[in-house]
PQR file with spaces between the fields and no chain letter, atoms N, CA, C, O and H, PARSE charges and radii, in Angstrom:
ATOM       1  N    MET     1       2.553    6.551   20.755 -0.4000 1.5000
ATOM       2  CA   MET     1       3.322    7.449   19.972 -0.0000 2.0000
ATOM       3  C    MET     1       4.129    8.161   20.968  0.5500 1.7000
ATOM       4  O    MET     1       3.586    8.525   22.011 -0.5500 1.4000
ATOM       5  N    GLU     2       5.561    8.433   20.718 -0.4000 1.5000
ATOM       6  CA   GLU     2       6.523    8.916   21.850 -0.0000 2.0000
ATOM       7  C    GLU     2       7.422    9.915   20.688  0.5500 1.7000
ATOM       8  O    GLU     2       7.814    9.492   19.601 -0.5500 1.4000
ATOM       9  H    GLU     2       6.002    8.137   19.870  0.4000 1.0000
ATOM      10  N    ALA     3       7.601   11.101   21.125 -0.4000 1.5000
ATOM      11  CA   ALA     3       8.625   11.864   20.610 -0.0000 2.0000
ATOM      12  C    ALA     3       9.952   11.374   21.062  0.5500 1.7000
ATOM      13  O    ALA     3      10.198   11.260   22.263 -0.5500 1.4000
ATOM      14  H    ALA     3       7.283   11.445   22.008  0.4000 1.0000
ATOM      15  N    LEU     4      10.823   11.077   20.129 -0.4000 1.5000
ATOM      16  CA   LEU     4      12.246   10.595   20.491 -0.0000 2.0000
ATOM      17  C    LEU     4      13.537   11.542   20.462  0.5500 1.7000
ATOM      18  O    LEU     4      14.524   11.468   21.194 -0.5500 1.4000
ATOM      19  H    LEU     4      10.624   11.169   19.154  0.4000 1.0000
ATOM      20  N    GLN     5      13.266   12.490   19.383 -0.4000 1.5000
ATOM      21  CA   GLN     5      14.094   13.572   19.364 -0.0000 2.0000
ATOM      22  C    GLN     5      13.439   14.584   18.981  0.5500 1.7000
ATOM      23  O    GLN     5      12.654   14.456   18.042 -0.5500 1.4000
ATOM      24  H    GLN     5      12.464   12.550   18.789  0.4000 1.0000
ATOM      25  N    VAL     6      13.603   15.780   19.599 -0.4000 1.5000
ATOM      26  CA   VAL     6      12.866   17.024   18.970 -0.0000 2.0000
ATOM      27  C    VAL     6      13.733   18.185   18.766  0.5500 1.7000
ATOM      28  O    VAL     6      14.565   18.545   19.599 -0.5500 1.4000
ATOM      29  H    VAL     6      14.241   15.884   20.362  0.4000 1.0000
ATOM      30  N    GLY     7      13.530   18.747   17.681 -0.4000 1.5000
ATOM      31  CA   GLY     7      14.376   20.126   17.254 -0.0000 2.0000
ATOM      32  C    GLY     7      13.313   21.152   16.826  0.5500 1.7000
ATOM      33  O    GLY     7      12.090   21.017   16.872 -0.5500 1.4000
ATOM      34  H    GLY     7      12.854   18.454   17.005  0.4000 1.0000
ATOM      35  N    ALA     8      14.058   22.244   16.384 -0.4000 1.5000
ATOM      36  CA   ALA     8      13.058   23.442   16.048 -0.0000 2.0000
ATOM      37  C    ALA     8      12.263   23.332   14.865  0.5500 1.7000
ATOM      38  O    ALA     8      11.294   24.068   14.682 -0.5500 1.4000
ATOM      39  H    ALA     8      15.052   22.353   16.346  0.4000 1.0000
ATOM      40  N    THR     9      12.679   22.307   13.921 -0.4000 1.5000
ATOM      41  CA   THR     9      12.033   22.188   12.632 -0.0000 2.0000
ATOM      42  C    THR     9      11.649   20.764   12.296  0.5500 1.7000
ATOM      43  O    THR     9      11.314   20.451   11.153 -0.5500 1.4000
ATOM      44  H    THR     9      13.466   21.709   14.070  0.4000 1.0000
ATOM      45  N    GLY    10      11.707   19.756   13.471 -0.4000 1.5000
ATOM      46  CA   GLY    10      11.824   18.417   13.184 -0.0000 2.0000
ATOM      47  C    GLY    10      11.711   17.742   14.380  0.5500 1.7000
ATOM      48  O    GLY    10      12.219   18.153   15.424 -0.5500 1.4000
ATOM      49  H    GLY    10      11.979   20.011   14.399  0.4000 1.0000
ATOM      50  N    VAL    11      11.040   16.677   14.276 -0.4000 1.5000
ATOM      51  CA   VAL    11      10.915   15.615   15.234 -0.0000 2.0000
ATOM      52  C    VAL    11      10.735   14.259   14.809  0.5500 1.7000
ATOM      53  O    VAL    11       9.947   13.990   13.903 -0.5500 1.4000
ATOM      54  H    VAL    11      10.628   16.344   13.428  0.4000 1.0000
ATOM      55  N    ASN    12      11.591   13.155   15.558 -0.4000 1.5000
ATOM      56  CA   ASN    12      11.433   11.766   15.414 -0.0000 2.0000
ATOM      57  C    ASN    12      10.288   11.222   16.089  0.5500 1.7000
ATOM      58  O    ASN    12      10.263   11.471   17.295 -0.5500 1.4000
ATOM      59  H    ASN    12      12.231   13.374   16.294  0.4000 1.0000
ATOM      60  N    VAL    13       9.331   10.544   15.632 -0.4000 1.5000
ATOM      61  CA   VAL    13       8.259   10.006   16.553 -0.0000 2.0000
ATOM      62  C    VAL    13       8.281    8.451   16.430  0.5500 1.7000
ATOM      63  O    VAL    13       8.177    7.842   15.365 -0.5500 1.4000
ATOM      64  H    VAL    13       9.352   10.342   14.653  0.4000 1.0000
ATOM      65  N    GLY    14       8.429    7.897   17.653 -0.4000 1.5000
ATOM      66  CA   GLY    14       8.341    6.287   17.675 -0.0000 2.0000
ATOM      67  C    GLY    14       6.806    5.761   17.816  0.5500 1.7000
ATOM      68  O    GLY    14       6.040    6.438   18.501 -0.5500 1.4000
ATOM      69  H    GLY    14       8.513    8.391   18.518  0.4000 1.0000
ATOM      70  N    PHE    15       6.404    4.748   17.281 -0.4000 1.5000
ATOM      71  CA   PHE    15       5.034    4.250   17.573 -0.0000 2.0000
ATOM      72  C    PHE    15       5.165    2.777   17.676  0.5500 1.7000
ATOM      73  O    PHE    15       6.183    2.169   17.345 -0.5500 1.4000
ATOM      74  H    PHE    15       7.027    4.198   16.725  0.4000 1.0000
ATOM      75  N    ARG    16       3.906    2.136   18.229 -0.4000 1.5000
ATOM      76  CA   ARG    16       3.609    0.859   18.138 -0.0000 2.0000
ATOM      77  C    ARG    16       2.176    0.678   17.929  0.5500 1.7000
ATOM      78  O    ARG    16       1.493    1.175   18.825 -0.5500 1.4000
ATOM      79  H    ARG    16       3.079    2.630   18.497  0.4000 1.0000
ATOM      80  N    VAL    17       1.464    0.038   16.883 -0.4000 1.5000
ATOM      81  CA   VAL    17       0.158   -0.358   16.758 -0.0000 2.0000
ATOM      82  C    VAL    17      -0.120   -1.834   16.502  0.5500 1.7000
ATOM      83  O    VAL    17       0.852   -2.540   16.234 -0.5500 1.4000
ATOM      84  H    VAL    17       2.019   -0.365   16.155  0.4000 1.0000
ATOM      85  N    THR    18      -1.348   -2.393   16.553 -0.4000 1.5000
ATOM      86  CA   THR    18      -1.688   -3.494   16.282 -0.0000 2.0000
ATOM      87  C    THR    18      -2.815   -3.285   15.039  0.5500 1.7000
ATOM      88  O    THR    18      -3.657   -2.396   14.916 -0.5500 1.4000
ATOM      89  H    THR    18      -2.138   -1.820   16.771  0.4000 1.0000
ATOM      90  N    VAL    19      -2.562   -4.256   14.302 -0.4000 1.5000
ATOM      91  CA   VAL    19      -3.436   -4.200   12.794 -0.0000 2.0000
ATOM      92  C    VAL    19      -4.024   -5.546   12.729  0.5500 1.7000
ATOM      93  O    VAL    19      -3.380   -6.428   12.162 -0.5500 1.4000
ATOM      94  H    VAL    19      -1.877   -4.979   14.403  0.4000 1.0000
ATOM      95  N    GLY    20      -5.051   -5.778   13.187 -0.4000 1.5000
ATOM      96  CA   GLY    20      -5.550   -7.287   13.065 -0.0000 2.0000
ATOM      97  C    GLY    20      -4.457   -8.019   14.062  0.5500 1.7000
ATOM      98  O    GLY    20      -4.235   -7.592   15.196 -0.5500 1.4000
ATOM      99  H    GLY    20      -5.574   -5.061   13.648  0.4000 1.0000
ATOM     100  N    GLU    21      -3.849   -9.093   13.540 -0.4000 1.5000
ATOM     101  CA   GLU    21      -3.158  -10.032   14.368 -0.0000 2.0000
ATOM     102  C    GLU    21      -1.445   -9.511   14.133  0.5500 1.7000
ATOM     103  O    GLU    21      -0.461  -10.133   14.532 -0.5500 1.4000
ATOM     104  H    GLU    21      -4.029   -9.440   12.620  0.4000 1.0000
ATOM     105  N    ARG    22      -1.442   -8.286   13.423 -0.4000 1.5000
ATOM     106  CA   ARG    22       0.097   -7.966   13.334 -0.0000 2.0000
ATOM     107  C    ARG    22       0.443   -6.827   14.257  0.5500 1.7000
ATOM     108  O    ARG    22      -0.419   -6.024   14.613 -0.5500 1.4000
ATOM     109  H    ARG    22      -2.242   -7.780   13.099  0.4000 1.0000
ATOM     110  N    ARG    23       1.770   -6.747   14.669 -0.4000 1.5000
ATOM     111  CA   ARG    23       2.221   -5.579   15.491 -0.0000 2.0000
ATOM     112  C    ARG    23       3.017   -4.923   14.586  0.5500 1.7000
ATOM     113  O    ARG    23       3.929   -5.594   14.105 -0.5500 1.4000
ATOM     114  H    ARG    23       2.471   -7.399   14.380  0.4000 1.0000
ATOM     115  N    VAL    24       2.910   -3.846   14.252 -0.4000 1.5000
ATOM     116  CA   VAL    24       3.670   -2.685   13.720 -0.0000 2.0000
ATOM     117  C    VAL    24       4.261   -1.658   14.463  0.5500 1.7000
ATOM     118  O    VAL    24       3.555   -0.949   15.181 -0.5500 1.4000
ATOM     119  H    VAL    24       2.169   -3.301   14.644  0.4000 1.0000
ATOM     120  N    GLY    25       5.716   -1.458   14.363 -0.4000 1.5000
ATOM     121  CA   GLY    25       6.292   -0.539   15.199 -0.0000 2.0000
ATOM     122  C    GLY    25       7.207    0.452   14.285  0.5500 1.7000
ATOM     123  O    GLY    25       7.495    0.092   13.143 -0.5500 1.4000
ATOM     124  H    GLY    25       6.289   -2.034   13.780  0.4000 1.0000
ATOM     125  N    GLY    26       7.577    1.468   14.697 -0.4000 1.5000
ATOM     126  CA   GLY    26       8.510    2.106   13.658 -0.0000 2.0000
ATOM     127  C    GLY    26       8.761    3.662   14.337  0.5500 1.7000
ATOM     128  O    GLY    26       8.404    4.074   15.441 -0.5500 1.4000
ATOM     129  H    GLY    26       7.343    1.760   15.625  0.4000 1.0000
ATOM     130  N    VAL    27       9.532    4.384   13.218 -0.4000 1.5000
ATOM     131  CA   VAL    27      10.108    5.527   13.492 -0.0000 2.0000
ATOM     132  C    VAL    27       9.719    6.411   12.217  0.5500 1.7000
ATOM     133  O    VAL    27       9.891    6.050   11.053 -0.5500 1.4000
ATOM     134  H    VAL    27       9.822    4.049   12.321  0.4000 1.0000
ATOM     135  N    CYS    28       9.181    7.598   12.615 -0.4000 1.5000
ATOM     136  CA   CYS    28       8.782    8.524   11.512 -0.0000 2.0000
ATOM     137  C    CYS    28       9.650   10.011   11.444  0.5500 1.7000
ATOM     138  O    CYS    28       9.449   10.674   12.462 -0.5500 1.4000
ATOM     139  H    CYS    28       9.041    7.892   13.561  0.4000 1.0000
ATOM     140  N    LEU    29      10.365   10.523   10.678 -0.4000 1.5000
ATOM     141  CA   LEU    29      10.803   11.763   10.601 -0.0000 2.0000
ATOM     142  C    LEU    29       9.879   12.740   10.092  0.5500 1.7000
ATOM     143  O    LEU    29       9.537   12.755    8.910 -0.5500 1.4000
ATOM     144  H    LEU    29      10.529    9.985    9.851  0.4000 1.0000
ATOM     145  N    VAL    30       9.401   13.682   11.088 -0.4000 1.5000
ATOM     146  CA   VAL    30       8.293   14.689   10.793 -0.0000 2.0000
ATOM     147  C    VAL    30       9.097   16.106   10.738  0.5500 1.7000
ATOM     148  O    VAL    30       9.846   16.449   11.652 -0.5500 1.4000
ATOM     149  H    VAL    30       9.679   13.669   12.049  0.4000 1.0000
ATOM     150  N    THR    31       8.900   16.786    9.735 -0.4000 1.5000
ATOM     151  CA   THR    31       9.718   18.093    9.671 -0.0000 2.0000
ATOM     152  C    THR    31       8.830   19.199    8.922  0.5500 1.7000
ATOM     153  O    THR    31       7.946   19.049    8.078 -0.5500 1.4000
ATOM     154  H    THR    31       8.291   16.507    8.992  0.4000 1.0000
ATOM     155  N    LEU    32       9.353   20.350    9.504 -0.4000 1.5000
ATOM     156  CA   LEU    32       8.383   21.661    8.972 -0.0000 2.0000
ATOM     157  C    LEU    32       8.785   21.894    7.610  0.5500 1.7000
ATOM     158  O    LEU    32      10.003   21.908    7.431 -0.5500 1.4000
ATOM     159  H    LEU    32      10.071   20.472   10.189  0.4000 1.0000
ATOM     160  N    ASP    33       8.123   22.061    6.707 -0.4000 1.5000
ATOM     161  CA   ASP    33       8.604   22.709    5.392 -0.0000 2.0000
ATOM     162  C    ASP    33       8.504   24.012    5.135  0.5500 1.7000
ATOM     163  O    ASP    33       7.667   24.607    5.812 -0.5500 1.4000
ATOM     164  H    ASP    33       7.133   22.049    6.852  0.4000 1.0000
ATOM     165  N    GLY    34       9.223   24.745    4.212 -0.4000 1.5000
ATOM     166  CA   GLY    34       9.601   26.086    4.077 -0.0000 2.0000
ATOM     167  C    GLY    34       7.941   26.907    4.004  0.5500 1.7000
ATOM     168  O    GLY    34       7.716   28.087    4.276 -0.5500 1.4000
ATOM     169  H    GLY    34       9.903   24.261    3.662  0.4000 1.0000
ATOM     170  N    ASP    35       7.238   26.171    3.688 -0.4000 1.5000
ATOM     171  CA   ASP    35       5.920   26.714    3.397 -0.0000 2.0000
ATOM     172  C    ASP    35       4.908   26.756    5.109  0.5500 1.7000
ATOM     173  O    ASP    35       3.792   27.268    5.201 -0.5500 1.4000
ATOM     174  H    ASP    35       7.420   25.212    3.467  0.4000 1.0000
ATOM     175  N    GLY    36       5.547   26.191    6.099 -0.4000 1.5000
ATOM     176  CA   GLY    36       5.045   26.163    7.272 -0.0000 2.0000
ATOM     177  C    GLY    36       4.096   25.179    7.543  0.5500 1.7000
ATOM     178  O    GLY    36       3.219   25.291    8.400 -0.5500 1.4000
ATOM     179  H    GLY    36       6.454   25.775    6.025  0.4000 1.0000
ATOM     180  N    ARG    37       4.277   24.146    6.763 -0.4000 1.5000
ATOM     181  CA   ARG    37       3.400   22.638    6.874 -0.0000 2.0000
ATOM     182  C    ARG    37       4.249   21.703    7.307  0.5500 1.7000
ATOM     183  O    ARG    37       5.405   21.583    6.902 -0.5500 1.4000
ATOM     184  H    ARG    37       4.989   24.055    6.066  0.4000 1.0000
ATOM     185  N    TRP    38       3.619   20.889    8.285 -0.4000 1.5000
ATOM     186  CA   TRP    38       4.598   19.541    9.018 -0.0000 2.0000
ATOM     187  C    TRP    38       4.070   18.543    7.915  0.5500 1.7000
ATOM     188  O    TRP    38       2.978   18.550    7.348 -0.5500 1.4000
ATOM     189  H    TRP    38       2.680   20.986    8.614  0.4000 1.0000
ATOM     190  N    GLY    39       5.073   17.737    7.773 -0.4000 1.5000
ATOM     191  CA   GLY    39       4.837   16.476    7.002 -0.0000 2.0000
ATOM     192  C    GLY    39       5.828   15.347    7.328  0.5500 1.7000
ATOM     193  O    GLY    39       6.886   15.553    7.923 -0.5500 1.4000
ATOM     194  H    GLY    39       5.961   17.731    8.234  0.4000 1.0000
ATOM     195  N    ILE    40       5.479   14.319    6.964 -0.4000 1.5000
ATOM     196  CA   ILE    40       6.434   13.097    7.218 -0.0000 2.0000
ATOM     197  C    ILE    40       7.329   13.063    6.045  0.5500 1.7000
ATOM     198  O    ILE    40       6.919   13.162    4.889 -0.5500 1.4000
ATOM     199  H    ILE    40       4.620   14.152    6.481  0.4000 1.0000
ATOM     200  N    LYS    41       8.699   12.904    6.417 -0.4000 1.5000
ATOM     201  CA   LYS    41       9.524   12.679    5.515 -0.0000 2.0000
ATOM     202  C    LYS    41      10.309   11.466    5.273  0.5500 1.7000
ATOM     203  O    LYS    41      10.966   11.307    4.244 -0.5500 1.4000
ATOM     204  H    LYS    41       9.032   12.823    7.356  0.4000 1.0000
ATOM     205  N    GLY    42      10.239   10.610    6.226 -0.4000 1.5000
ATOM     206  CA   GLY    42      10.806    9.382    6.043 -0.0000 2.0000
ATOM     207  C    GLY    42      10.234    8.496    7.184  0.5500 1.7000
ATOM     208  O    GLY    42       9.747    8.987    8.203 -0.5500 1.4000
ATOM     209  H    GLY    42       9.705   10.740    7.062  0.4000 1.0000
ATOM     210  N    SER    43      10.316    7.239    6.967 -0.4000 1.5000
ATOM     211  CA   SER    43       9.874    6.432    8.103 -0.0000 2.0000
ATOM     212  C    SER    43      10.711    4.784    8.063  0.5500 1.7000
ATOM     213  O    SER    43      11.229    4.301    7.057 -0.5500 1.4000
ATOM     214  H    SER    43      10.711    6.840    6.139  0.4000 1.0000
ATOM     215  N    SER    44      10.670    4.289    9.116 -0.4000 1.5000
ATOM     216  CA   SER    44      11.272    2.938    9.199 -0.0000 2.0000
ATOM     217  C    SER    44      10.083    2.149    9.966  0.5500 1.7000
ATOM     218  O    SER    44       9.535    2.587   10.978 -0.5500 1.4000
ATOM     219  H    SER    44      10.249    4.682    9.934  0.4000 1.0000
ATOM     220  N    LEU    45       9.812    1.103    9.432 -0.4000 1.5000
ATOM     221  CA   LEU    45       8.722    0.271    9.830 -0.0000 2.0000
ATOM     222  C    LEU    45       9.185   -1.214    9.914  0.5500 1.7000
ATOM     223  O    LEU    45       9.807   -1.704    8.970 -0.5500 1.4000
ATOM     224  H    LEU    45      10.257    0.747    8.610  0.4000 1.0000
ATOM     225  N    VAL    46       8.849   -2.044   11.191 -0.4000 1.5000
ATOM     226  CA   VAL    46       8.896   -3.312   11.457 -0.0000 2.0000
ATOM     227  C    VAL    46       7.480   -3.940   11.625  0.5500 1.7000
ATOM     228  O    VAL    46       6.641   -3.478   12.397 -0.5500 1.4000
ATOM     229  H    VAL    46       8.344   -1.646   11.957  0.4000 1.0000
ATOM     230  N    VAL    47       7.297   -4.976   10.878 -0.4000 1.5000
ATOM     231  CA   VAL    47       5.858   -5.790   10.939 -0.0000 2.0000
ATOM     232  C    VAL    47       6.385   -7.118   11.488  0.5500 1.7000
ATOM     233  O    VAL    47       7.283   -7.812   11.011 -0.5500 1.4000
ATOM     234  H    VAL    47       7.979   -5.351   10.251  0.4000 1.0000
ATOM     235  N    SER    48       5.623   -7.344   12.625 -0.4000 1.5000
ATOM     236  CA   SER    48       5.686   -8.783   13.103 -0.0000 2.0000
ATOM     237  C    SER    48       4.663   -9.541   13.389  0.5500 1.7000
ATOM     238  O    SER    48       4.840  -10.698   13.769 -0.5500 1.4000
ATOM     239  H    SER    48       4.893   -6.781   13.013  0.4000 1.0000
């Protein structure tokens, strides 16, 4: 995992993993909600 863009209430996180024979990479947008909880709001994945 790597933080690609960081702000006060959000971060874009890039990642690469191997699942069995497949490689999965992508970016997730993680933001801080109004109730103080962090959560994934969106993602983009590539499976090869």
